[in-house]
C-alpha positions as CSV (number, residue, x, y, z in Angstrom):
1,M,-8.9,-0.7,22.8
2,D,-7.9,2.9,23.1
3,E,-6.1,4.8,20.4
4,N,-2.6,4.3,22.0
5,G,-3.2,0.6,22.0
6,K,-4.2,0.6,18.4
7,I,-1.1,2.7,17.4
8,T,1.1,0.2,19.4
9,F,-0.5,-2.6,17.4
10,L,0.4,-0.9,14.1
11,K,4.0,-0.3,15.2
12,S,4.3,-3.9,16.2
13,M,3.4,-4.8,12.7
14,G,6.1,-2.6,11.2
15,V,3.9,0.3,10.3
16,D,5.3,3.8,10.8
17,A,2.1,4.9,12.4
18,D,3.6,8.2,13.8
19,A,4.5,9.3,10.2
20,G,1.1,8.2,9.0
21,I,-0.8,10.1,11.6
22,T,1.3,13.2,11.0
23,N,0.7,12.9,7.3
24,M,-3.1,12.9,8.0
25,M,-2.9,15.6,10.6
26,D,-4.6,13.6,13.4
27,I,-5.7,10.1,14.4
28,K,-9.3,10.7,13.5
29,T,-8.4,11.7,9.9
30,Y,-5.9,8.9,9.7
31,N,-8.7,6.4,10.6
32,E,-11.2,7.9,8.2
33,M,-8.7,8.0,5.3
34,M,-7.5,4.5,6.1
35,D,-11.1,3.3,5.6
36,E,-11.1,4.9,2.2
37,F,-7.7,3.4,1.3
38,Y,-8.8,0.0,2.5
39,N,-12.1,0.1,0.6
40,S,-10.3,1.0,-2.7
41,M,-7.4,-1.5,-2.4
42,D,-8.9,-4.5,-4.3
43,E,-10.2,-2.3,-7.1
44,E,-6.8,-0.7,-7.5
45,L,-5.0,-4.0,-7.4
46,S,-7.3,-5.3,-10.1
47,K,-6.4,-2.4,-12.3
48,I,-2.7,-2.9,-11.6
49,D,-3.0,-6.6,-12.4
50,N,-4.8,-5.9,-15.7
51,F,-2.1,-3.4,-16.9
52,K,0.6,-6.0,-15.9
53,N,-1.2,-8.7,-17.8
54,Q,-1.6,-6.5,-20.9
55,G,2.0,-5.5,-20.7
56,D,1.0,-1.8,-20.4
57,M,4.0,-0.6,-18.4
58,P,3.3,3.1,-18.6
59,N,-0.2,2.8,-17.0
60,Y,1.2,0.1,-14.6
61,A,3.8,2.5,-13.4
62,I,1.2,5.2,-12.8
63,L,-0.9,3.0,-10.7
64,V,1.9,1.4,-8.6
65,H,3.1,5.0,-8.1
66,A,-0.3,5.9,-6.6
67,M,-0.3,2.7,-4.5
68,K,3.3,3.6,-3.3
69,S,2.2,7.1,-2.3
70,N,-0.9,5.9,-0.5
71,A,0.9,3.2,1.3
72,R,3.7,5.5,2.5
73,S,1.2,8.1,3.5
74,F,-0.3,5.6,6.1
75,G,3.1,4.4,7.2
76,F,3.1,1.1,5.2
77,M,6.7,1.5,4.1
78,K,7.4,-2.1,3.0
79,L,4.5,-2.0,0.5
80,G,5.6,1.5,-0.5
81,D,9.2,0.4,-1.2
82,I,8.0,-2.6,-3.2
83,C,5.7,-0.4,-5.2
84,Y,8.5,2.0,-5.9
85,A,10.7,-0.8,-7.3
86,H,7.7,-1.8,-9.6
87,E,7.2,1.9,-10.5
88,L,10.8,2.2,-11.7
89,A,10.5,-1.1,-13.6
90,G,7.3,0.0,-15.2
91,K,8.9,3.3,-16.3
92,A,11.8,1.3,-17.7
93,N,9.4,-1.0,-19.5
94,D,10.9,-3.9,-17.6
95,L,8.0,-6.4,-17.8
96,D,10.4,-9.2,-16.8
97,Y,11.1,-7.6,-13.5
98,V,7.4,-6.9,-12.9
99,N,6.5,-10.5,-13.6
100,T,9.3,-12.0,-11.6
101,H,8.7,-9.8,-8.6
102,Y,4.9,-9.5,-8.7
103,N,4.3,-12.0,-5.9
104,E,6.3,-9.8,-3.6
105,L,3.9,-6.9,-4.4
106,L,0.9,-9.2,-3.8
107,N,2.2,-10.5,-0.5
108,A,3.0,-7.0,0.8
109,F,-0.4,-5.8,-0.4
110,N,-2.2,-8.7,1.3
111,E,-0.2,-8.1,4.5
112,V,-1.3,-4.5,4.6
113,K,-4.9,-5.5,4.1
114,M,-4.6,-8.0,7.0
115,I,-3.1,-5.3,9.2
116,I,-5.8,-2.9,8.4
117,Q,-8.5,-5.5,8.9
118,K,-7.1,-6.3,12.4
119,Y,-6.6,-2.6,13.2
120,K,-10.3,-1.9,12.4
121,T,-11.5,-4.5,14.8
122,L,-9.4,-3.2,17.8
């Protein structure tokens, strides 16, 4: 599939691909950086999960902030928005919010992974 078809796929999945490509300067860089983002996702989620389980909200907030920034950079706005809510909760030391809404973060995270996996096969 050509690049236009791949971009159309991303858009059909709710990804703001135009913003992501603009953020990365071009499609080639977008694809290269997306590989790096994808390859680091599980490790970053593991760290986020550990801080949540330890009740370490300051470090939790730092990592979900980074995940938010990365997600938004690639156009994954839903994940970015959920991470932002978790970042604010972490900064407010609101462990109850984090625990109550953690599955939303996990679901959005896994959705992004699925989208990237499919995108990489096109």
